[in-house]
Structure formats: C-alpha cells, structure tokens
C-alpha positions as CSV (number, residue, x, y, z in Angstrom):
1,M,6.6,49.8,27.2
2,A,6.3,48.1,30.4
3,S,2.7,46.5,28.9
4,E,4.1,45.7,25.6
5,E,6.7,43.4,27.4
6,V,4.2,41.6,29.5
7,Q,2.1,41.0,26.1
8,C,4.9,39.6,24.6
9,D,5.4,37.4,27.8
10,N,1.7,36.0,27.6
11,I,2.4,35.4,23.9
12,D,5.1,33.4,24.3
13,N,3.4,31.1,27.3
14,Q,0.4,30.7,25.6
15,A,2.0,29.4,22.5
16,Q,4.3,27.0,24.8
17,A,0.9,26.0,26.9
18,P,-0.2,22.6,25.7
19,P,-3.4,22.5,23.1
20,P,-6.9,22.6,25.1
21,V,-8.7,18.8,25.1
22,P,-11.1,18.5,22.0
23,P,-14.9,19.2,23.6
24,L,-16.8,16.1,23.8
25,V,-19.6,15.6,20.8
26,S,-21.5,18.5,20.7
27,G,-21.6,20.1,24.1
28,G,-21.0,17.7,27.1
29,L,-22.6,14.5,25.4
30,P,-20.5,11.6,25.7
31,P,-19.6,9.3,21.8
32,Y,-22.3,7.8,20.1
33,P,-21.5,4.6,20.7
34,E,-21.3,4.8,24.7
35,M,-24.7,6.4,24.6
36,I,-26.3,3.9,22.2
37,L,-24.5,0.9,24.5
38,A,-26.5,2.6,28.0
39,A,-29.4,2.9,25.8
40,I,-29.3,-0.9,24.9
41,E,-28.5,-1.6,28.6
42,A,-31.4,0.9,29.7
43,L,-33.7,-0.6,27.5
44,N,-33.0,-4.3,28.7
45,E,-35.5,-5.9,25.8
46,D,-34.8,-10.0,25.5
47,Q,-34.8,-9.9,21.4
48,G,-32.7,-6.1,21.3
49,S,-33.8,-2.6,20.5
50,N,-35.2,-1.1,17.4
51,K,-33.3,2.2,16.0
52,S,-36.2,4.4,17.2
53,S,-36.4,3.1,20.9
54,I,-32.8,3.8,21.2
55,S,-33.4,7.0,19.8
56,K,-35.5,7.4,21.9
57,Q,-34.1,6.6,24.9
58,I,-31.2,8.7,23.8
59,E,-33.3,11.9,23.8
60,D,-35.1,11.4,26.9
61,T,-31.3,11.3,28.8
62,H,-29.4,13.4,26.9
63,G,-32.0,16.5,26.1
64,D,-28.9,18.6,23.9
65,L,-28.9,16.5,20.7
66,P,-27.0,17.4,17.4
67,P,-30.0,18.1,14.3
68,A,-28.3,15.4,13.1
69,H,-29.4,13.4,15.6
70,S,-31.1,10.3,13.1
71,T,-28.2,10.2,10.6
72,L,-25.6,10.5,13.5
73,L,-27.1,7.1,15.0
74,T,-27.5,5.2,11.9
75,H,-23.9,5.7,11.4
76,H,-22.6,5.0,14.5
77,L,-25.3,1.9,14.7
78,N,-23.9,0.5,11.2
79,K,-20.4,1.0,12.5
80,M,-20.8,-0.8,15.9
81,K,-23.0,-3.4,13.6
82,S,-20.1,-4.2,11.1
83,S,-17.3,-4.0,13.4
84,G,-19.5,-6.6,16.4
85,Q,-19.6,-4.7,19.0
86,L,-23.7,-5.1,18.0
87,I,-25.5,-7.7,16.5
88,F,-28.5,-7.3,14.4
89,S,-31.2,-9.4,14.0
90,K,-35.1,-9.0,13.2
91,N,-34.6,-5.0,12.7
92,C,-33.3,-4.7,16.6
93,Y,-30.0,-3.9,18.0
94,R,-29.0,-6.1,20.9
95,K,-25.1,-6.7,22.5
96,P,-23.5,-9.7,21.4
97,D,-23.5,-12.8,24.2
98,T,-20.0,-13.2,26.1
99,N,-20.6,-17.3,25.9
100,S,-21.8,-17.4,22.3
101,P,-19.5,-18.5,19.3
102,P,-17.6,-15.6,17.3
103,P,-19.5,-15.1,14.2
104,R,-19.0,-17.2,11.1
105,R,-17.0,-16.4,8.6
106,G,-18.9,-15.6,5.2
107,R,-19.0,-17.2,1.7
108,G,-15.9,-17.5,-0.7
109,R,-12.3,-17.4,-0.2
110,P,-10.6,-14.5,1.7
111,P,-9.2,-12.0,0.0
112,K,-5.3,-12.0,-0.2
113,P,-3.8,-9.5,1.6
114,K,-2.3,-6.5,0.4
115,T,1.7,-6.8,-0.1
116,S,3.3,-3.5,0.7
117,L,5.2,-1.6,-2.3
118,P,8.2,-2.3,-3.5
119,S,11.1,0.2,-3.2
120,A,11.7,3.1,-5.3
121,A,14.7,2.2,-7.0
122,A,13.3,-1.4,-8.4
123,V,10.7,0.6,-9.8
124,L,12.5,3.6,-11.3
125,S,13.9,0.5,-14.3
126,P,12.5,1.1,-17.4
127,P,10.3,-2.1,-18.4
128,R,11.6,-4.1,-21.2
129,P,10.7,-2.7,-24.9
130,R,8.2,-5.6,-27.1
131,G,9.4,-7.1,-29.9
132,R,12.9,-8.6,-30.7
133,P,15.5,-6.6,-29.9
134,P,17.4,-4.7,-33.1
135,K,20.7,-6.0,-34.4
136,S,24.0,-4.3,-33.7
137,R,24.3,-1.7,-36.3
138,D,28.5,-2.1,-36.6
139,P,29.0,-4.4,-39.9
140,A,32.5,-5.5,-38.3
141,A,31.9,-6.5,-34.7
142,P,31.6,-10.2,-34.6
143,P,28.6,-12.2,-34.8
144,P,27.2,-13.5,-31.2
145,P,28.4,-17.4,-30.9
146,P,25.1,-19.2,-31.5
147,K,23.5,-21.3,-28.9
148,P,23.2,-24.6,-29.0
149,T,19.7,-25.5,-29.4
150,A,17.8,-28.8,-27.8
151,A,16.7,-30.1,-31.4
152,S,20.4,-30.4,-32.3
153,T,21.8,-32.1,-29.1
154,S,19.5,-34.5,-29.4
155,D,19.6,-35.5,-33.1
156,A,23.4,-35.9,-32.4
157,L,22.4,-38.4,-29.4
158,S,20.2,-40.7,-30.9
159,G,21.0,-40.8,-34.4
160,R,17.2,-40.3,-35.5
161,K,14.8,-36.9,-36.5
162,R,12.4,-35.7,-34.3
163,G,8.8,-36.9,-34.8
164,R,7.2,-39.8,-37.1
165,P,9.5,-41.5,-39.9
166,P,7.9,-40.8,-42.9
167,K,6.0,-43.7,-44.4
168,A,7.4,-46.1,-46.7
169,A,6.7,-46.2,-50.5
170,A,4.5,-48.8,-51.2
171,S,5.7,-51.3,-54.1
172,A,3.2,-51.8,-56.6
C-alpha cells in the first residue's frame, strides 16, 4: 500500500516537472546554419566555398551526420541564401561583407501588403441580389415619390432641349 502511494507521488512530480529541452540535431550536432558558417570560415576561400567543399568540411568536423545530410545541407544553404545570410555567386557560397551595400531591389513593382480580413459581423450580411428590385405587391401602397433627374432640372433652367438642335428645313 505504501509503495502505491509513492508511485502516485512520483507520477504527480513527473507531471509538474518542466518538459525536457529538445536535443540538438541528430544527437549532439549544432544546427546546420552554424555548421555551414563555421565550415565557410574554416575553408577561408577568397571567392567562397562550393557546396561539396562545405559538405566535406562538415563531415570532417562532425563525424556522425544524418543519412539525409546532403538534402539538409542543400535546404539550409538555399534558406540562408534567400534570407541574406549567405551570398551565392559563381556556384560558391560566401558570407556577406559587412561594408557592402544591401542587396538591390528586384525588378517591377513590389507586391501590396496583405490587409487583414474585416470582422466577421461585416462578412455575415448577404450580398445584394443582381438586377432590378421587384415592385411591391401591395396595390394599396402609395407609389414612391419620383426622384428629380438631372435632365428635367437642366431643361427648366435653360429653356432648351439637350443635344444638337434639329436641322432647319431648307426652302426650295
């Protein structure tokens, strides 16, 4: 009976303990971006290092690499290249210079920023139906008052009709 209470206490303590820190990539390896930057620094080539030399340097430094090492390396190189951590030129990767100007903007107009969707209350109202609204079916209802049009008001002001005057009849 006492051993059951001890087991229950241990279970409660395990549930309250913080979750363990996730291990590094495949059993003690540092993250790939760190390994890539360290390999480029260790190779110290003027024009940068190609993917095969970076891979060989990482393999020499860290012996136990995952089976998908080449795929992971390619993925992280492309990711670092697109984020600006690495510069890719002439099939070689190198670290960006600190005094170099920022990368130039691409051609064309930049895309518009995404706007957040309006609140759900505004979206719930049904859209207006197409076409002319139907007439009221109540015959006793008074007709709606006519709206003044721009043509009728302009005729009253100038005393002339709109448009070109009719051609005068030629006398023969």
